[in-house]
VEXBA-433186 format. One record per residue: x, y, z of N, C-alpha, C in turn; residue in three letters. Coordinates in pm, whole numbers, padded with zeros to 5 digits, always signed. Each point is the difference from the previous one (the first is absolute). Layout:
<nodes>
XYZXYZXYZALA/...
</nodes>
This chain:
<nodes>
+01169+10486+03523+00003+00117+00088-00009-00044+00145MET/+00060+00078+00089-00006-00035+00141-00130+00052+00059LYS/-00074-00088+00064-00134+00030+00047+00006+00064+00140GLN/-00021+00130+00002+00015+00077+00124-00136+00049+00051CYS/+00004+00061+00116-00123+00042+00070+00031+00128+00076TRP/-00088+00098-00011+00021+00122+00077-00050-00020+00143ARG/+00087+00033+00093-00030-00015+00143+00038+00129+00069TRP/-00093+00054+00080+00015+00134+00054+00068+00006+00138PHE/+00065-00108+00037+00073+00004+00126-00080-00057+00115GLY/+00049+00019+00123-00064-00062+00117-00147+00036+00016PRO/-00044+00113-00055-00140+00039+00013-00090-00070-00102ALA/+00059-00069-00097-00079-00069-00102-00084-00109+00066ASP/-00126-00007-00041-00091-00097+00061+00024-00144-00049LYS/+00079-00016-00106+00028-00133-00053+00132-00048+00057ILE/+00001-00106+00081+00125-00049+00059+00096-00051-00107PRO/+00127+00032+00018+00101-00047-00095-00003-00151-00016LEU/-00013-00070+00110+00006-00147-00005-00107-00058-00092ALA/-00116+00068-00010-00108-00052-00084+00034+00008-00149ASP/+00094+00086-00036+00028+00021-00142+00070-00119-00064LEU/+00057-00090+00079+00056-00123-00056-00112-00085-00061HIS/-00119+00004+00060-00113-00075-00053-00048+00057-00133GLN/+00030+00128-00024-00041+00067-00123+00098-00028-00114VAL/+00118-00048+00033+00103-00025-00100+00089+00120-00026GLY/+00004+00092+00093+00082+00121-00015+00148-00037+00009VAL/+00081+00057-00092+00143-00030-00005+00087+00114+00053GLU/-00053+00119+00009+00078+00114+00048-00092+00112+00044GLY/+00053+00092+00078-00080+00106+00060+00038+00136-00056ILE/-00102+00080-00023+00013+00141-00037-00050+00081+00119VAL/+00087+00081+00059-00042+00077+00117+00085+00126+00012THR/-00029+00078+00102+00073+00126+00022-00012+00038+00146ALA/+00077+00100+00038-00006+00053+00137-00099+00116+00001LEU/-00129-00037-00003-00104+00100-00016-00010+00097+00118HIS/+00057-00037+00112-00008+00087+00117+00099+00116-00006HIS/+00092-00002-00096+00097+00108-00013-00048+00102-00102LEU/+00004+00126+00037-00051+00107-00086+00090+00019-00122ALA/-00058+00039-00114+00083+00032-00117+00105+00104+00035PRO/+00121-00021-00052+00110+00091+00031+00084-00045+00118GLY/-00048-00105+00070+00074-00055+00114+00093-00111-00047THR/+00127+00003+00034+00090-00108-00042-00036-00131+00070PRO/+00006-00110-00074-00024-00132+00057+00129-00050+00063TRP/-00005-00030+00128+00120-00042+00071+00024-00150-00016SER/+00124-00041+00025+00032-00143-00003-00086-00077+00099ASP/-00023+00061+00117-00076-00069+00104-00144-00024-00044ASP/-00065+00102-00058-00139-00015-00043-00012-00103-00112GLU/+00093+00004-00094-00001-00097-00110+00022-00141+00054ILE/+00094-00015+00093+00030-00132+00058-00120-00058+00073SER/-00074+00084+00072-00117-00049+00072-00101-00061-00097LYS/-00026+00071-00112-00096-00054-00097+00056-00124-00068ARG/+00128+00006-00035+00066-00113-00064-00004-00124+00090GLN/+00030+00017+00126+00001-00112+00095-00140-00058+00017ASP/-00101+00089+00003-00138-00047+00015-00040-00086-00118LEU/+00032+00044-00120-00033-00078-00120+00073-00134+00000LEU/+00129+00004+00030+00079-00123-00003-00045-00099+00106GLN/-00048+00050+00114-00047-00090+00105-00123-00079-00043SER/-00070+00052-00102-00118-00070-00052+00028-00067-00134GLN/+00128-00006-00038+00038-00073-00119-00013+00077-00130GLY/+00006+00134+00005-00015+00081-00120+00120+00090-00023PHE/+00017+00040-00125+00100+00100-00037-00070+00132-00029THR/+00073+00109+00018-00050+00133-00033+00048+00030-00142TRP/-00088-00020-00098+00040+00007-00140-00010+00140-00059ASP/-00102+00076+00039-00020+00133-00056-00041+00095+00112VAL/+00061+00117+00001-00045+00109+00088-00109+00076-00075VAL/-00118+00002+00055-00109+00080-00057-00078+00064+00114GLU/+00029+00128+00018+00096+00075-00079+00095+00074+00093SER/+00111+00046-00060+00084+00100+00064-00051+00132-00053LEU/-00087+00069+00076-00075+00111-00058+00086+00121-00033PRO/-00034+00063-00111+00062+00127-00039-00085+00111+00062VAL/+00061+00082+00081-00076+00102+00073-00054+00105-00095SER/-00106+00068+00046-00054+00112-00078+00104+00111-00014GLU/+00087+00011+00098+00107+00100-00006+00092-00026-00118THR/+00032-00127-00025+00082-00034-00116-00077+00025-00129ILE/-00127-00041-00002-00079+00015-00122-00016+00146-00041LYS/-00016+00087+00097-00018+00143-00031+00131+00077+00003THR/+00108-00065+00043+00130+00064+00022-00015+00119+00095GLN/-00072-00026+00108-00021+00101+00102+00116+00007+00097GLY/-00016+00084+00101+00103+00017+00103+00026-00133+00070THR/+00125-00038+00007+00037-00126+00064+00015-00116-00096GLY/-00017+00024-00131+00008-00109-00097+00136-00067+00001ALA/+00106+00079+00017+00134-00057+00001+00017-00099+00114SER/-00050+00035+00118+00010-00090+00114-00081-00128-00023GLU/-00116+00013-00063-00081-00118-00028+00067-00091-00102HIS/+00067+00059-00097+00075-00081-00097+00114-00076+00068LEU/+00068+00068+00091+00108-00066+00075-00055-00117+00080THR/-00117+00020+00062-00063-00107+00077-00039-00117-00091ALA/-00046+00031-00120-00040-00105-00093+00121-00086-00039TYR/+00108+00067-00032+00122-00073-00037+00051-00083+00118LYS/-00010+00054+00120+00043-00074+00119-00086-00125+00018SER/-00129+00012-00026-00089-00115+00012+00034-00107-00102SER/+00032+00041-00122+00041-00096-00103+00125-00075+00044LEU/+00095+00071+00055+00124-00063+00045-00027-00100+00112GLN/-00087+00037+00094-00032-00089+00111-00072-00125-00049ALA/-00091+00015-00096-00071-00116-00055+00097-00093-00073LEU/+00088+00058-00080+00095-00081-00077+00091-00080+00092ALA/+00040+00060+00111+00089-00069+00093-00066-00125+00057GLN/-00132-00003+00001-00070-00117+00053-00059-00087-00111GLN/+00049+00020-00123-00035-00089-00109-00135+00024-00063GLY/-00056+00118+00019-00130+00034-00060+00028+00095-00116ILE/-00036-00040-00123+00049+00071-00116-00106+00056-00093HIS/-00128-00023+00025-00105+00052-00087-00089+00095+00079THR/-00012+00122-00050-00074+00105+00071-00102+00063-00094VAL/-00128-00016+00035-00110+00063-00073-00033+00134+00065CYS/-00030+00099-00082-00038+00133+00049-00099+00058-00099TYR/-00056+00116+00030-00082+00069-00099+00028+00149+00005ASN/-00045+00070-00101+00018+00146-00007-00135+00069-00017PHE/-00103-00057+00063-00134+00061-00004-00010+00111+00103MET/-00052+00115-00039-00018+00108+00098-00105-00033+00105PRO/+00038+00012+00125-00089+00001+00118-00061-00136+00032ILE/-00085-00056-00087-00067-00125+00029+00055-00113-00085LEU/+00014-00119+00058+00060-00112-00071-00097-00071-00092ASP/-00126+00003+00029-00102-00048-00093-00132+00064+00040TRP/-00097-00002-00090-00127+00066+00026-00115-00090-00042THR/-00091-00025+00094-00126-00069-00028-00113+00079+00068ARG/-00122-00022-00048-00115+00067+00062-00086-00097+00081THR/+00026-00130-00012-00065-00101+00084+00099-00112+00023ALA/+00013-00041+00123+00097-00104+00034-00063-00139-00002LEU/-00132-00007+00012-00067-00130+00005-00133+00008-00076ARG/+00011+00015-00132-00119+00005-00084-00051-00142-00024ALA/-00129-00022+00019-00058-00133-00014+00014-00050-00143SER/+00032-00130-00013+00013-00065-00130-00112-00103-00018GLN/-00035-00033-00123-00110-00095-00023+00018-00135+00068PRO/+00127-00043+00020+00022-00131+00062-00013+00003+00152HIS/-00021+00117+00058-00017+00010+00145+00119+00056+00074GLY/+00114+00008-00067+00117+00061+00061+00003+00150-00026GLY/+00115+00062+00026+00014+00144-00021+00131+00029-00072THR/+00008+00120-00056+00122+00043-00069+00014+00151+00014ALA/+00121+00048-00012+00022+00145+00001-00045+00059-00134MET/-00045+00125+00006-00065+00063-00114+00040+00147-00008LEU/+00014+00050-00123+00017+00144-00022-00111+00048-00093PHE/-00074+00102+00046-00098+00068-00084+00033+00149-00002ARG/+00016+00054-00119+00037+00141-00013-00107+00091+00060LEU/-00128-00037-00011-00106+00081+00057+00018+00017+00150LEU/+00028-00109+00070+00019+00009+00144+00127+00077+00034ASP/+00103-00017-00084+00121+00079+00025-00029+00148-00019PHE/-00081+00036-00099-00037+00140-00021-00079+00055+00119ALA/-00084-00084+00060-00072+00042+00121+00100+00039+00109VAL/+00100-00085+00020+00103+00031+00100+00075+00128-00037PHE/+00045+00008-00122+00083+00111-00045-00074+00134+00006ASP/-00124+00001-00050-00076+00124-00013-00072+00041+00128LEU/-00053-00099+00073-00093+00034+00109+00050-00036+00139HIS/+00097-00089+00013+00053-00036+00131+00134+00068+00023ILE/+00093-00024-00090+00129+00068+00009-00012+00147-00040LEU/-00087+00028-00097-00022+00136-00053+00132+00060-00049LYS/+00068-00079-00082+00131+00042-00051-00014+00120-00092ARG/+00087+00098+00020+00001+00118-00086+00033-00040-00143HIS/-00084+00041-00095+00024-00031-00140-00050-00136-00044GLY/-00068-00072+00089-00044-00135-00035-00098+00000-00117ALA/-00080+00105-00011-00100+00006-00107+00063-00014-00139GLN/+00124+00042-00013+00067-00007-00131+00022-00144-00046GLU/-00006-00096+00092+00028-00140-00033-00124-00080-00037ASP/-00117+00064+00004-00124-00071-00026-00089+00080-00094TYR/-00070-00071-00087-00095+00066-00090-00120+00050+00080SER/-00079+00084-00062-00122+00049+00065-00091-00116+00037THR/-00011-00097-00090-00082-00118+00029+00052-00077+00119ARG/+00131-00017+00008+00059-00071+00112-00019+00077+00131GLN/+00013+00132-00006-00021+00081+00121-00144-00009+00048GLN/-00096+00005-00094-00141-00010+00040-00029-00137+00062ASP/+00056-00105-00061-00023-00134+00054+00062-00015+00138ALA/+00117+00061+00021+00065-00007+00131-00080+00075+00105ALA/-00058+00114-00037-00083+00075+00095-00121-00081+00043SER/-00065-00064-00097-00117-00082+00033+00040-00120+00085ALA/+00111-00060-00031+00048-00115+00077+00033+00042+00142ARG/+00068+00112+00017+00036+00050+00133-00126+00024+00084PHE/-00102+00061-00061-00123+00030+00073-00070-00126+00048ASP/+00019-00110-00070-00068-00124+00035+00078-00086+00099ASN/+00123+00039+00033+00080-00076+00095-00029+00045+00143LEU/-00005-00094+00091-00013+00034+00142+00134+00048+00053SER/+00000+00056+00119+00125+00046+00061+00098-00116+00017ASP/-00050-00116+00040+00089-00114+00020+00056-00049-00134SER/-00079+00005-00105+00048-00040-00132+00106+00097-00052GLU/-00018+00128+00028+00100+00098-00040+00131-00024+00075ARG/-00009-00031+00128+00121-00025+00079+00070-00126-00048LEU/-00077-00104-00032+00060-00123-00052+00073+00026-00130THR/-00060+00077-00090+00066+00034-00127+00129+00076+00026LEU/-00004+00096+00090+00121+00077+00034+00110-00092+00052GLN/-00034-00085+00094+00101-00089+00059+00055-00099-00101GLN/-00085-00046-00091+00043-00096-00103+00103+00063-00092THR/-00024+00121-00045+00091+00065-00094+00130+00040+00068ILE/-00008+00043+00123+00121+00042+00072+00085-00120+00040ILE/-00061-00119+00005+00071-00117+00052+00132-00027-00070ALA/+00003+00012-00137+00124-00025-00073+00055-00137+00030GLY/+00128-00007+00034+00061-00128+00037-00061-00047+00132LEU/-00041-00127+00009-00065-00048+00123+00081+00032+00124PRO/-00067+00064+00095+00064+00027+00128+00087+00123+00004GLY/+00020+00066-00115+00099+00108-00003-00058+00135+00036ALA/-00121+00029-00047-00051+00137+00011-00131+00007+00077ASN/-00021-00093+00091-00128-00008+00070-00033+00127+00078ASP/+00101+00074+00041-00025+00115+00088+00001+00132-00075ASN/+00009-00003-00132-00001+00125-00075-00137+00067+00010TRP/+00003+00132+00009-00122+00080-00007-00007+00066-00138THR/-00113+00064-00028-00013+00072-00127+00102+00113-00008LEU/+00026+00065+00113+00101+00106-00001+00138-00055-00029ASP/+00030-00122+00048+00128-00064-00033+00012-00018-00151ASP/-00107-00047-00063+00003-00020-00145+00019+00133-00071VAL/-00070+00103+00046+00012+00132-00065+00142+00052+00012ARG/+00063-00018+00116+00139+00048+00016+00094-00075-00093ARG/-00021-00129-00013+00086-00077-00089-00022+00036-00146ARG/-00125+00027-00035-00028+00046-00136+00071+00132-00029LEU/+00002+00088+00099+00064+00130-00019+00149-00015-00028ALA/+00061-00106+00052+00143-00020-00023+00030-00034-00146SER/-00103-00036-00076+00018-00030-00142-00040+00116-00091TYR/-00030+00115+00057-00030+00116-00084+00118+00029-00091ASP/-00027+00009-00129+00107+00028-00095+00078-00121-00046GLY/-00032-00119+00052+00070-00121-00042-00080-00064-00115VAL/+00046+00025-00121-00064-00053-00120+00045-00144-00023SER/-00065-00073-00090+00051-00134-00033+00145+00002-00046PRO/+00038+00096-00081+00139+00007-00045+00096+00022+00117ASP/-00042+00084+00092+00087+00026+00115+00009-00122+00090ARG/-00112-00067+00025+00005-00120+00085+00084-00109-00068LEU/-00012-00011-00132+00082-00098-00072+00149+00034+00015ARG/+00032+00128-00006+00140+00041+00020+00046-00034+00141ALA/-00090+00016+00099+00035-00034+00138+00025-00150+00014HIS/-00080-00081-00071+00021-00146+00002+00137-00033-00057LEU/+00036+00061-00111+00130-00026-00061+00112+00047+00093ILE/-00019+00113+00066+00101+00047+00096+00016-00102+00113ASP/-00112-00052+00051+00005-00099+00107+00075-00125-00047PHE/-00035-00049-00118+00066-00120-00051+00148+00023-00027LEU/+00034+00119-00045+00140+00032-00026+00083-00004+00128SER/-00065+00025+00113+00067-00004+00129+00009-00142+00056GLU/-00113-00073-00005-00005-00127+00074+00034-00122-00086VAL/-00028+00004-00130+00027-00118-00082+00149-00035-00006ALA/+00093+00098-00011+00142-00039+00003+00040-00067+00131PRO/-00059+00043+00112+00027-00065+00128-00050-00145-00004VAL/-00123-00016-00049-00057-00134-00010+00083-00088-00094ALA/+00046+00058-00107+00081-00077-00096+00128-00051+00065GLN/+00065+00087+00075+00123-00039+00069-00026-00110+00102THR/-00118+00004+00062-00034-00098+00103-00057-00130-00058LEU/-00018-00005-00131-00061-00117-00062-00149-00009+00026GLY/-00065+00116+00016-00142+00003+00032-00083+00031-00123MET/-00131-00024+00014-00095+00025-00108-00112+00088+00053ARG/-00013+00120-00056-00111+00089+00032-00108-00018-00105LEU/-00126-00003+00043-00108-00021-00097-00119+00088+00035CYS/-00029+00093-00089-00106+00098+00024-00137-00060-00031CYS/-00093+00021+00091-00139-00043-00017-00075+00107-00078HIS/-00094-00040-00087-00074+00101-00077-00102+00076+00083PRO/-00048+00109-00059-00106+00079+00061-00128-00084+00008ASP/-00075+00020+00107-00119-00081+00023-00113+00089+00054ASP/-00098+00035-00085-00015-00038-00141+00092+00081-00091PRO/+00011-00041-00127+00098+00064-00088-00054+00125-00069PRO/-00059+00089+00079-00045+00129-00052-00005+00099+00116PHE/-00002+00129-00035+00011+00104+00101-00125+00014+00085GLY/+00020+00027+00128-00107+00028+00095+00045+00114+00091LEU/-00095+00076+00052+00028+00110+00093+00093+00105-00059LEU/+00004+00007-00133+00087+00098-00064+00147-00033+00010GLY/+00033-00123+00041+00139-00040+00018+00056-00063-00127LEU/+00130+00017-00024+00061-00060-00118+00022-00149+00018PRO/+00001-00072-00111+00033-00142-00004+00110-00019-00104ARG/+00100-00080+00032+00113-00014-00094+00041-00144-00025VAL/-00070-00097+00061+00030-00142-00024-00130-00074-00024MET/-00066+00035-00111-00133-00053-00029-00008-00081-00128SER/+00111-00016-00071-00003-00069-00128+00135-00065-00029SER/+00001-00084-00102+00126-00062-00042+00100+00106-00044THR/-00048+00102-00070+00090+00108-00044+00060+00074+00119ASP/-00079+00021+00105+00053+00065+00121+00117-00081+00056ASP/-00018-00132+00007+00107-00086+00051+00123+00005-00091TYR/-00024-00006-00130+00113+00003-00093+00081+00129+00018ALA/-00069+00112+00020+00070+00127+00020+00087-00003+00125HIS/-00056-00048+00111+00074-00003+00127+00117-00098-00005ALA/-00020-00115-00064+00106-00099-00008+00111+00044-00095LEU/-00036+00069-00108+00101+00051-00092+00078+00117+00060ASP/-00069+00083+00080+00064+00118+00057+00110-00037+00098ALA/-00021-00109+00075+00103-00050+00092+00021-00146-00039VAL/+00085-00018-00099+00010-00128-00069+00102-00091+00068ASP/-00045-00065+00105+00083-00099+00069-00090-00108+00056MET/+00055-00118+00018-00081-00115+00038-00074+00020+00132ALA/+00059+00076+00091-00064+00021+00131-00129+00078-00010ALA/-00018+00077-00106-00121+00081-00018-00100-00081-00080ASN/-00101-00054+00070-00092-00090-00067-00145+00030+00029GLY/-00085-00096-00037-00145+00017+00004-00065-00107+00085ALA/-00109+00039+00067-00096-00094+00053-00116-00006-00098THR/-00020-00114-00062-00114-00015-00090-00123-00031+00083LEU/-00090+00097+00011-00128-00022+00069-00108+00000-00107CYS/-00047-00119-00035-00096-00014-00109-00135+00061+00035THR/-00032+00008+00130-00127+00058+00040-00002+00150-00014GLY/+00104+00066+00048+00006+00147-00008+00007+00046-00145SER/+00098-00050-00074+00016+00042-00139-00116-00047-00086LEU/-00060-00112+00036-00108-00057-00080-00130+00078+00004GLY/-00012+00097+00090-00118+00086-00001-00007+00081-00130VAL/+00117+00030-00057+00007+00070-00128-00033-00098-00112ASN/-00101+00033-00080-00045-00092-00106+00108-00026-00103ALA/+00098+00088-00012+00106-00016-00099+00117-00085+00050ASP/-00004-00043+00126+00116-00070+00055+00008-00142-00054PHE/+00120-00040-00039+00029-00133-00052+00104-00063+00092ASP/-00043-00087+00090+00091-00057+00099+00108-00088-00063ALA/-00033-00094-00090+00108-00076-00064+00095+00091-00078PRO/-00055+00107-00059+00085+00094-00072+00095+00073+00092GLY/-00044+00031+00122+00087+00061+00100+00118-00092+00028PHE/-00029-00129+00016+00107-00097+00028+00096-00010-00118VAL/-00055-00005-00119+00086-00013-00119+00091+00123-00016GLU/-00052+00117+00035+00077+00125-00019+00098+00024+00113ARG/-00043-00025+00124+00080+00041+00116+00035-00116+00092LEU/-00017-00122-00048+00014-00117+00086+00132-00010+00074GLY/+00108+00040-00061+00131-00012+00064+00010+00083+00127ALA/-00088+00099+00014+00006+00089+00116-00116-00024+00098ARG/-00079-00104-00022-00107-00032+00095+00062-00078+00116ILE/-00005+00056+00118+00059-00063+00119-00104-00061+00093HIS/-00129+00026-00027-00106-00043+00093-00130+00009-00077PHE/-00094-00090+00030-00130+00001-00068-00114-00011+00101ALA/-00096+00090-00013-00128-00009+00069-00100-00054-00102HIS/-00043-00121+00017-00092-00060-00095-00140+00006+00058LEU/-00072+00101-00039-00140+00017+00039-00077+00051-00120ARG/-00132+00004+00012-00082+00037-00114-00107+00100+00040ASN/-00025+00093-00089-00106+00097+00019-00095-00008-00118THR/-00125+00040+00024-00101-00003-00106-00062+00138-00012LYS/+00012+00058-00119-00059+00131-00023-00152-00013-00012ARG/-00071+00103+00047-00145+00003-00009-00038+00094-00114LEU/-00097-00039-00079-00026+00067-00127-00068+00135+00013SER/-00055+00031+00117-00077+00124+00011+00082+00118+00052ASP/+00132-00012+00004+00083+00107+00056+00060+00089-00106GLY/+00085+00092+00045+00076+00089-00085+00111-00083-00066ASP/+00009-00005-00133+00103-00085-00063+00142+00040+00035PRO/+00022+00128+00034+00135+00044+00037+00031-00029+00147ASP/-00105-00013+00081+00015-00032+00142-00107-00104+00035ARG/+00020-00123-00046-00107-00100+00009-00027-00047+00142PRO/-00126-00033+00024-00036-00074+00120+00054-00143-00015ASP/+00035-00063+00112+00051-00137-00007-00013-00066+00136PHE/+00008-00132-00001+00005-00074+00127+00109-00104-00008PHE/+00039-00050+00117+00105-00101+00009-00062-00137-00033GLU/+00028-00048-00120-00059-00125-00046+00079-00119+00055ALA/-00057-00118-00013+00076-00122+00027+00119-00004-00095ALA/+00105-00069+00041+00128+00011-00070-00006-00040-00147HIS/-00090-00087-00039-00009-00043-00139-00122+00057-00072LEU/-00068+00097+00061-00129+00042-00055-00008+00147-00037GLU/+00109+00074+00006-00003+00141-00032+00039+00029-00143GLY/+00041+00125-00024+00033+00044-00136+00139-00042-00046ASP/+00088-00036+00092+00134-00046-00038-00002-00148-00035THR/+00063-00033-00110+00015-00142-00039+00111-00058+00086ASP/-00039-00062+00111+00099-00046+00096+00080-00118-00053MET/-00063-00085-00078+00073-00114-00056+00112+00048-00091VAL/-00029+00094-00088+00102+00053-00091+00108+00075+00077ALA/-00039+00069+00107+00097+00074+00080+00097-00094+00071THR/-00053-00103+00064+00085-00098+00069+00090-00070-00100VAL/-00054-00035-00115+00081-00065-00103+00118+00091-00040ARG/-00025+00129-00017+00107+00094-00037+00103+00012+00110ALA/-00044+00005+00125+00093+00011+00113+00087-00125+00012LEU/-00059-00116-00022+00078-00123+00011+00098-00014-00117MET/-00038+00051-00116+00095+00003-00112+00116+00094+00031ALA/-00030+00111+00067+00106+00093+00041+00094-00066+00100GLU/-00055-00079+00091+00085-00072+00095+00096-00095-00072GLN/-00050-00072-00098+00086-00092-00074+00110+00076-00073LEU/-00034+00115-00056+00101+00081-00068+00108+00043+00097ARG/-00040+00042+00121+00096+00042+00101+00089-00117+00044ARG/-00064-00114+00017+00078-00116+00045+00105-00039-00104ARG/-00040+00008-00128+00095-00030-00107+00115+00100-00003ASP/-00027+00124+00044+00106+00102+00007+00091-00019+00121GLU/-00044-00086+00095+00077-00022+00121-00026+00103+00109GLY/-00115+00068-00006-00030+00100+00102-00033-00066+00133ARG/+00056+00054+00107-00030-00051+00134-00145+00027+00038ASP/-00058+00108-00055-00136+00039+00036-00100-00048-00106ASP/+00025-00117-00056-00087-00047-00109-00142-00026+00047TRP/-00017-00041+00128-00135-00030+00049-00066+00127+00051GLN/-00118+00031-00053-00072+00122+00035-00092-00027+00119ILE/+00015+00075+00109-00097-00015+00110-00135+00057-00042PRO/-00105-00070+00033-00135+00048-00029-00087-00020+00124MET/-00112+00069+00000-00098-00027+00104-00140+00027-00053ARG/-00101-00075+00049-00138+00035-00030-00032+00128+00076PRO/-00093+00077-00052-00023+00131+00060-00148+00034-00003ASP/-00043+00074+00101-00136+00055+00008-00106-00105-00030HIS/+00003-00106+00077-00100-00103-00017-00138+00045+00046GLY/-00101-00064-00052-00136+00023+00048-00017-00069+00135GLN/-00090+00053+00082-00031-00065+00128-00102-00110-00025GLU/+00039-00122+00033-00083-00117-00025-00015-00082+00127LEU/-00114-00067+00014-00022-00097+00108+00035+00060+00137LEU/+00094-00061+00074+00031+00048+00134+00072+00134+00002SER/+00049+00046-00116+00060+00135-00006-00098+00104+00051ASP/-00127-00022-00025-00101+00101+00033-00013+00021+00150ARG/+00051-00092+00080-00010+00012+00145+00134+00036+00065ASP/+00105+00015-00082+00134+00018+00057+00040+00145+00022MET/-00070+00096-00062+00039+00140+00010+00146+00019-00041ASP/+00035-00059-00114+00137+00010-00049+00024+00136-00064SER/+00127+00031-00026+00031+00125-00066-00064+00001-00138MET/-00057+00112-00041-00067+00006-00130+00093-00044-00114PRO/-00048-00093-00080+00078-00049-00112+00091-00116+00034GLY/+00012-00034+00128+00098-00102+00041-00062-00111+00084TYR/-00111-00059-00048-00061-00111+00074+00078-00130-00022PRO/-00024-00096+00086+00067-00129-00010-00057-00085-00114LEU/-00129-00027+00003-00059-00094-00096+00006+00057-00142ILE/-00033+00127-00015+00001+00059-00134+00137-00003-00064GLY/+00103+00031+00078+00136-00005-00055+00046-00145-00019ARG/-00043-00088+00089+00037-00141-00016-00060-00055-00129MET/-00125+00037-00030-00059-00040-00128+00083+00056-00115ARG/+00036+00128+00009+00078+00062-00106+00134-00069-00021GLY/+00069-00032+00110+00130-00066-00012-00016-00139-00061LEU/-00106-00071+00038-00023-00133-00056-00024+00009-00150ALA/-00075+00100-00043-00028+00015-00143+00128+00036-00076GLU/+00078+00089+00056+00126+00038-00064+00097-00117-00003LEU/+00003-00077+00107+00086-00119+00004-00041-00100-00109ARG/-00130-00010-00024-00047-00089-00103+00045+00045-00140GLY/-00003+00131-00025+00049+00051-00130+00148-00031-00014ILE/+00077+00025+00107+00142-00023-00005+00032-00147-00030MET/-00075-00091+00063+00023-00143-00022-00034-00038-00144ALA/-00108+00058-00053-00040-00032-00137+00101+00052-00101ALA/+00047+00124+00023+00096+00059-00093+00132-00076+00006VAL/+00045-00037+00121+00126-00072+00015-00008-00139-00061ALA/-00119-00060+00004-00014-00134-00053-00003-00006-00151GLY/
</nodes>
């Protein structure tokens, strides 16, 4: 697999030049300064491409070319946003960039309740606790109908927890949950969240799934013609929150979407951390079933905590080899898939991968890096994954 690294552009605190010391072979990045629904111009793509090349790197994966909420809900202006999306694909293809990761999660790209939870070894990790999320949902956001999503016991525990939090702790919890993708939603208010939630009134899981298929039916043929690969990232976490639907939370969800628009350009991002929160998820089985359509891999690990709701478990971002996913078996399956592709003569036989959501270790704790994207923690993860790859190949 090609060993890649997510880099957030000129504002990223980790210099590109330093990544050669880490052994990075390719870059995963995006034009994060452009709002969803905005077409990516040749000039903007060239600027990023030139910057990467000046430091000796290739732009291997776009993560992400975001799907706007307007497209997801099929609201007013969806047609224009689809046109912009297709235009962006064409502009990327013209500059030799062919793999595009996206997601179809409503409103927030991922959800955690603590960004730097202390770990026994002295570092920190991102954490999700349903109790703290219920505090936000019931008592901070005060979402209409939120009580229906929690048992009486959970509501009572959330009330007690809320009463024991200081004002600053409540604000930190609010900002943590609203953060979503690093750097994307820092300025959202509670009213902004409420307005966005209202745009999903009446959007059931079946309807959102139909909207995903409609989106793919529009853009995948364009990508196919351009020789591009689209790869959907799973829901994170893989269960419903805030009363919003989730439609990419399991292997079966992926199989449905890939079968509905059955062409090579319509593919998957295998994120072992997101999908692995579900106790029933089998990562090597995902590869065996859908491997031909995996265009990108996020190799990270999560660890479920035993005292949570089994349907919506608490979890934290574990070290890459220490969570609930069998990473050795997963890498072995992915490398076997690569060999199968190479024997078929596929040009895209090598799967780009990257370590993801590393723990903050050592000097990471002083860097104020983007949550989930520290230097040392991800470097440890990449080294561990590289070791598995070398062992399997040998």
